[in-house]
Backbone as ProteinMPNN parsed JSONL, in Angstrom:
{"seq_chain_A": "MATNRLGALIQQEDLIRKRFDAPAIVFSIAKKGVKISQNSLVTISEGRFVYCRYHGDVWNRSAYLNKMLRFIDVNGFVISGFTLQISQVDLSITSDPNEEMWEFQIPIFV", "coords_chain_A": {"N_chain_A": [[107.786, 298.371, 34.609], [106.972, 297.284, 37.303], [108.004, 296.168, 39.737], [109.627, 295.678, 42.91], [112.184, 296.431, 42.956], [113.056, 298.862, 42.227], [113.494, 302.36, 42.811], [113.928, 305.364, 44.745], [116.568, 307.257, 46.222], [116.611, 309.348, 48.923], [118.342, 312.142, 49.901], [119.938, 312.451, 53.074], [120.258, 315.022, 54.251], [118.392, 316.517, 52.775], [116.005, 315.337, 53.624], [116.032, 315.879, 56.419], [115.915, 318.676, 56.351], [113.454, 318.949, 55.303], [113.054, 319.112, 52.556], [111.284, 317.923, 50.489], [110.759, 317.787, 47.797], [113.146, 317.861, 46.554], [115.725, 316.901, 44.199], [116.158, 313.394, 43.725], [118.026, 310.321, 43.966], [117.82, 307.918, 41.565], [117.393, 304.416, 41.871], [118.25, 300.957, 41.342], [117.829, 297.725, 42.49], [120.3, 295.411, 42.388], [120.602, 292.141, 41.012], [121.97, 289.271, 42.61], [125.33, 288.614, 41.925], [125.537, 290.165, 39.649], [127.675, 292.29, 37.881], [128.768, 295.45, 38.881], [129.826, 298.741, 38.367], [132.062, 300.26, 40.648], [131.844, 303.014, 41.137], [129.193, 303.448, 40.719], [127.839, 302.177, 42.643], [125.908, 301.86, 45.558], [125.745, 300.952, 48.846], [123.443, 299.781, 51.151], [123.43, 299.456, 54.48], [122.58, 296.866, 56.844], [120.275, 297.339, 59.521], [118.369, 299.423, 61.724], [115.189, 300.69, 60.863], [112.751, 303.211, 60.227], [109.576, 302.702, 59.006], [107.202, 302.924, 56.336], [104.278, 302.647, 54.306], [102.567, 303.952, 51.477], [99.736, 304.943, 49.452], [99.415, 306.398, 46.265], [100.58, 309.115, 44.18], [104.046, 309.265, 43.228], [105.333, 311.647, 43.957], [103.701, 312.673, 45.879], [104.352, 312.801, 48.718], [104.933, 314.256, 50.995], [103.243, 314.535, 53.357], [103.417, 311.985, 54.514], [106.176, 311.666, 54.956], [106.555, 313.787, 56.741], [105.05, 312.846, 58.959], [106.584, 310.609, 59.602], [109.005, 311.841, 60.279], [108.194, 313.257, 62.565], [107.615, 311.077, 64.263], [110.181, 309.966, 64.504], [111.488, 312.082, 65.793], [109.962, 312.373, 68.23], [110.533, 309.963, 69.447], [113.213, 310.124, 69.91], [115.076, 309.228, 68.052], [117.735, 309.11, 65.583], [118.372, 310.098, 62.318], [120.169, 308.169, 59.979], [121.212, 308.029, 57.374], [120.692, 307.661, 53.772], [117.271, 307.912, 52.744], [115.115, 305.396, 51.675], [112.914, 305.166, 48.987], [110.751, 303.047, 47.798], [109.338, 301.472, 45.005], [106.325, 299.744, 45.017], [103.86, 299.165, 43.783], [103.363, 300.284, 40.621], [102.703, 302.568, 37.821], [102.864, 300.846, 35.678], [101.439, 298.69, 36.316], [98.927, 299.522, 37.126], [96.448, 301.848, 35.964], [95.469, 303.799, 37.483], [96.484, 306.419, 39.396], [96.034, 306.598, 42.143], [96.224, 304.031, 43.02], [98.841, 303.399, 42.985], [101.608, 302.255, 44.924], [103.91, 303.0, 47.445], [106.888, 302.636, 49.341], [108.554, 303.707, 52.218], [111.726, 303.719, 53.776], [113.483, 304.741, 56.447], [116.648, 304.997, 57.654], [117.831, 304.608, 60.989], [119.525, 305.621, 64.038], [119.233, 304.263, 67.209]], "CA_chain_A": [[108.628, 298.163, 35.768], [106.279, 296.255, 38.074], [108.954, 295.497, 40.597], [110.06, 296.416, 44.1], [113.64, 296.564, 42.837], [113.32, 300.213, 41.76], [113.055, 303.405, 43.719], [114.731, 306.583, 44.84], [117.265, 307.534, 47.481], [116.457, 310.744, 49.332], [119.507, 312.556, 50.679], [119.68, 312.667, 54.491], [120.127, 316.459, 54.499], [117.118, 316.961, 52.196], [114.932, 314.867, 54.507], [116.097, 316.63, 57.678], [115.48, 320.054, 56.069], [112.099, 318.833, 54.75], [113.04, 319.445, 51.129], [110.725, 316.678, 49.963], [110.725, 317.802, 46.339], [114.523, 317.946, 46.051], [116.076, 315.767, 43.34], [116.541, 312.158, 44.388], [118.857, 309.42, 43.171], [117.081, 306.725, 41.154], [118.196, 303.214, 42.062], [117.751, 299.624, 41.018], [118.491, 296.706, 43.305], [120.935, 294.459, 41.468], [120.542, 290.725, 41.336], [123.231, 288.724, 43.084], [126.26, 288.183, 40.891], [125.637, 291.15, 38.573], [128.823, 293.168, 38.073], [128.418, 296.863, 38.867], [130.952, 299.644, 38.56], [132.135, 300.755, 42.024], [131.39, 304.405, 41.255], [127.734, 303.441, 40.586], [127.327, 301.287, 43.68], [125.591, 302.356, 46.897], [125.374, 299.834, 49.707], [122.633, 300.132, 52.312], [123.756, 298.499, 55.535], [121.47, 296.409, 57.676], [120.113, 298.161, 60.711], [116.996, 299.731, 62.119], [114.547, 301.618, 59.943], [111.356, 303.602, 60.391], [109.01, 302.159, 57.779], [105.842, 303.362, 56.015], [103.796, 302.469, 52.934], [101.45, 304.821, 51.144], [99.153, 304.87, 48.113], [99.331, 307.682, 45.579], [101.648, 309.544, 43.286], [105.411, 309.213, 43.754], [105.722, 312.936, 44.536], [102.738, 313.029, 46.919], [104.971, 312.109, 49.843], [105.241, 315.172, 52.096], [102.499, 314.234, 54.584], [103.939, 310.741, 55.097], [107.522, 311.934, 55.465], [106.405, 314.615, 57.944], [104.629, 311.964, 60.055], [107.734, 309.781, 59.969], [109.968, 312.709, 60.973], [107.663, 313.489, 63.92], [107.815, 309.832, 65.004], [111.615, 309.879, 64.783], [111.799, 313.116, 66.79], [109.298, 312.048, 69.503], [111.178, 308.792, 70.043], [114.632, 310.39, 70.135], [115.912, 308.546, 67.075], [118.552, 309.966, 64.728], [118.458, 309.591, 60.951], [121.554, 307.749, 59.789], [121.621, 307.812, 55.984], [119.705, 307.85, 52.715], [115.934, 307.335, 52.859], [114.729, 304.626, 50.501], [111.529, 305.21, 48.534], [110.729, 301.864, 46.943], [108.094, 301.234, 44.275], [105.695, 298.441, 45.228], [102.901, 299.078, 42.68], [103.552, 301.499, 39.827], [101.759, 302.759, 36.72], [102.91, 299.766, 34.691], [100.49, 297.685, 36.797], [97.618, 300.152, 37.23], [96.324, 303.147, 35.302], [94.945, 304.714, 38.499], [97.579, 306.879, 40.264], [95.704, 306.346, 43.556], [96.559, 302.645, 43.339], [100.29, 303.25, 43.133], [101.995, 302.06, 46.318], [105.317, 303.298, 47.698], [107.384, 302.269, 50.67], [109.694, 304.466, 52.727], [112.548, 303.168, 54.845], [114.429, 305.744, 56.92], [117.573, 304.36, 58.594], [117.945, 305.367, 62.241], [120.246, 305.189, 65.223], [118.305, 304.246, 68.344]], "C_chain_A": [[108.056, 297.031, 36.617], [107.204, 295.47, 38.989], [109.257, 296.332, 41.825], [111.574, 296.543, 44.118], [114.041, 297.964, 42.38], [112.823, 301.231, 42.771], [113.965, 304.609, 43.658], [115.388, 306.651, 46.206], [117.132, 309.019, 47.752], [117.629, 311.082, 50.24], [119.107, 312.849, 52.126], [119.43, 314.148, 54.787], [118.811, 317.0, 53.947], [115.949, 316.54, 53.085], [114.893, 315.686, 55.791], [115.581, 318.051, 57.479], [114.098, 320.122, 55.422], [112.008, 319.356, 53.321], [112.574, 318.196, 50.378], [110.651, 316.628, 48.448], [112.117, 317.967, 45.719], [114.812, 316.746, 45.144], [116.54, 314.563, 44.174], [117.386, 311.324, 43.429], [118.035, 308.18, 42.846], [117.976, 305.507, 41.352], [117.457, 301.978, 41.565], [118.524, 298.645, 41.878], [119.009, 295.626, 42.36], [120.74, 293.027, 41.954], [121.922, 290.255, 41.756], [124.072, 288.246, 41.9], [126.401, 289.15, 39.721], [126.807, 292.078, 38.877], [128.405, 294.619, 37.898], [129.678, 297.672, 39.118], [130.92, 300.202, 39.982], [131.647, 302.186, 42.168], [129.874, 304.529, 41.07], [127.056, 302.67, 41.716], [127.104, 302.032, 44.994], [125.136, 301.153, 47.695], [124.599, 300.371, 50.903], [122.878, 299.05, 53.362], [122.502, 298.046, 56.268], [121.413, 297.288, 58.914], [118.657, 298.334, 61.049], [116.46, 300.833, 61.207], [113.159, 301.978, 60.456], [110.73, 303.37, 59.022], [107.579, 302.662, 57.59], [105.535, 302.987, 54.568], [102.664, 303.446, 52.699], [100.998, 304.597, 49.715], [99.1, 306.27, 47.538], [100.556, 307.942, 44.743], [103.012, 309.54, 43.984], [105.815, 310.509, 44.452], [104.774, 313.399, 45.635], [103.186, 312.396, 48.243], [105.168, 312.964, 51.087], [104.546, 314.803, 53.401], [103.069, 312.999, 55.285], [105.332, 310.949, 55.684], [107.473, 312.821, 56.71], [105.99, 313.782, 59.148], [105.8, 311.115, 60.544], [108.773, 310.605, 60.725], [109.498, 313.028, 62.388], [107.886, 312.265, 64.796], [109.277, 309.689, 65.423], [111.996, 310.857, 65.883], [111.23, 312.758, 68.163], [110.01, 310.901, 70.222], [112.68, 308.956, 70.236], [115.567, 309.645, 69.205], [116.702, 309.569, 66.266], [118.637, 309.32, 63.352], [119.918, 309.309, 60.623], [121.957, 307.487, 58.336], [120.515, 308.133, 55.005], [118.364, 307.25, 53.118], [115.637, 306.605, 51.561], [113.256, 304.843, 50.227], [111.416, 304.136, 47.467], [109.35, 301.713, 46.297], [107.579, 299.835, 44.586], [104.666, 298.147, 44.133], [103.026, 300.383, 41.902], [102.576, 301.543, 38.654], [101.895, 301.739, 35.6], [101.939, 298.649, 35.084], [99.071, 298.242, 36.811], [97.615, 301.471, 36.468], [95.796, 304.206, 36.273], [96.071, 305.142, 39.435], [97.311, 306.654, 41.754], [96.018, 304.914, 43.985], [98.066, 302.4, 43.391], [100.601, 303.048, 44.616], [103.506, 302.212, 46.444], [105.656, 302.947, 49.13], [108.56, 303.18, 51.005], [110.406, 303.647, 53.781], [113.583, 304.225, 55.203], [115.343, 305.071, 57.935], [117.772, 305.243, 59.828], [118.979, 304.746, 63.18], [119.254, 305.268, 66.362], [119.008, 304.765, 69.573]], "O_chain_A": [[108.611, 295.932, 36.638], [107.177, 294.24, 39.003], [109.155, 297.559, 41.787], [112.175, 296.74, 45.174], [115.223, 298.232, 42.168], [111.855, 300.992, 43.493], [114.668, 304.845, 42.676], [114.85, 306.173, 47.205], [117.493, 309.849, 46.918], [117.879, 310.392, 51.229], [118.051, 313.432, 52.372], [118.486, 314.484, 55.503], [118.179, 317.849, 54.577], [115.006, 317.309, 53.273], [113.824, 316.139, 56.203], [114.882, 318.579, 58.344], [113.626, 321.194, 55.043], [111.012, 319.964, 52.93], [113.361, 317.512, 49.724], [110.498, 315.553, 47.868], [112.248, 318.184, 44.514], [114.204, 315.689, 45.308], [117.222, 314.713, 45.188], [117.445, 311.6, 42.23], [117.601, 307.468, 43.751], [119.168, 305.548, 41.045], [116.238, 301.963, 41.398], [119.747, 298.733, 41.977], [118.239, 295.008, 41.625], [120.717, 292.755, 43.155], [122.931, 290.791, 41.298], [123.58, 287.565, 41.0], [127.289, 288.98, 38.886], [126.924, 292.593, 39.989], [127.774, 294.982, 36.905], [130.492, 297.329, 39.976], [129.854, 300.579, 40.47], [131.093, 302.546, 43.207], [129.326, 305.617, 41.25], [125.833, 302.531, 41.731], [127.986, 302.739, 45.48], [124.243, 300.419, 47.272], [125.043, 301.297, 51.581], [122.567, 297.879, 53.148], [121.496, 298.754, 56.305], [122.407, 297.905, 59.295], [117.816, 297.503, 60.706], [117.171, 301.766, 60.835], [112.474, 301.145, 61.049], [111.279, 303.787, 58.002], [106.833, 302.809, 58.559], [106.419, 303.008, 53.711], [101.888, 303.739, 53.609], [101.763, 304.128, 48.872], [98.776, 307.224, 48.245], [101.445, 307.1, 44.618], [103.104, 309.784, 45.187], [106.557, 310.476, 45.433], [105.024, 314.427, 46.264], [102.483, 311.56, 48.812], [105.536, 312.438, 52.138], [105.19, 314.76, 54.449], [103.187, 312.976, 56.51], [105.631, 310.467, 56.777], [108.263, 312.63, 57.635], [106.514, 313.98, 60.244], [105.983, 310.925, 61.747], [109.357, 310.129, 61.699], [110.308, 313.067, 63.315], [108.301, 312.395, 65.948], [109.57, 309.332, 66.564], [112.739, 310.508, 66.8], [111.947, 312.833, 69.161], [110.081, 310.875, 71.451], [113.351, 308.024, 70.68], [116.737, 309.449, 69.535], [116.374, 310.756, 66.266], [118.94, 308.133, 63.235], [120.8, 310.105, 60.945], [122.944, 306.793, 58.09], [119.53, 308.786, 55.347], [118.319, 306.2, 53.759], [115.879, 307.131, 50.475], [112.432, 304.719, 51.133], [111.928, 304.298, 46.359], [108.325, 301.816, 46.971], [108.308, 298.853, 44.437], [104.599, 297.031, 43.617], [102.82, 301.462, 42.457], [101.727, 300.664, 38.511], [101.107, 301.766, 34.654], [101.65, 297.764, 34.279], [98.116, 297.515, 36.539], [98.648, 302.128, 36.341], [95.69, 305.379, 35.915], [96.573, 304.317, 40.199], [98.25, 306.531, 42.541], [96.071, 304.62, 45.179], [98.513, 301.325, 43.79], [99.921, 303.615, 45.471], [104.276, 301.643, 45.67], [104.798, 302.965, 50.012], [109.447, 303.396, 50.179], [109.773, 302.962, 54.584], [114.445, 304.569, 54.395], [114.87, 304.616, 58.977], [117.869, 306.466, 59.723], [119.267, 303.55, 63.134], [118.508, 306.241, 66.47], [118.407, 304.835, 70.645]]}, "name": "protein", "num_of_chains": 1, "seq": "MATNRLGALIQQEDLIRKRFDAPAIVFSIAKKGVKISQNSLVTISEGRFVYCRYHGDVWNRSAYLNKMLRFIDVNGFVISGFTLQISQVDLSITSDPNEEMWEFQIPIFV"}
C-alpha cells in the first residue's frame, strides 16, 4: 500500500457511542478523472476537523479517539459526519507495528 490514499471511515454514530471496534468502511481516495460508480462514491466536504496522528496498530485507536472526543466536548463542538482514519505509514513500509502511523480527522461544526 504505502500510501495516504487508503483508510477507513468510522460511522458518526459509532464514534459518538464509543464503539471504536465497530466495522468501518474501507476507502481509497481516487485520482482526479477516475470514473467511479455513484453508489460507491462518498464525498467528504471541506470544513473544520479535529485532527490527530498516532503510531501503532490500526485497531489500537481507543485512547486517541477518547482524547479527541473529550476535546470536542470541552470546546462545545459537534461531530458532523464520518471520521476519517487515514494510513500514513503501514506494514508495507515497516515490519514493526509500532512504526505504523495513522491519522484521524473528525469533521465538526463549531
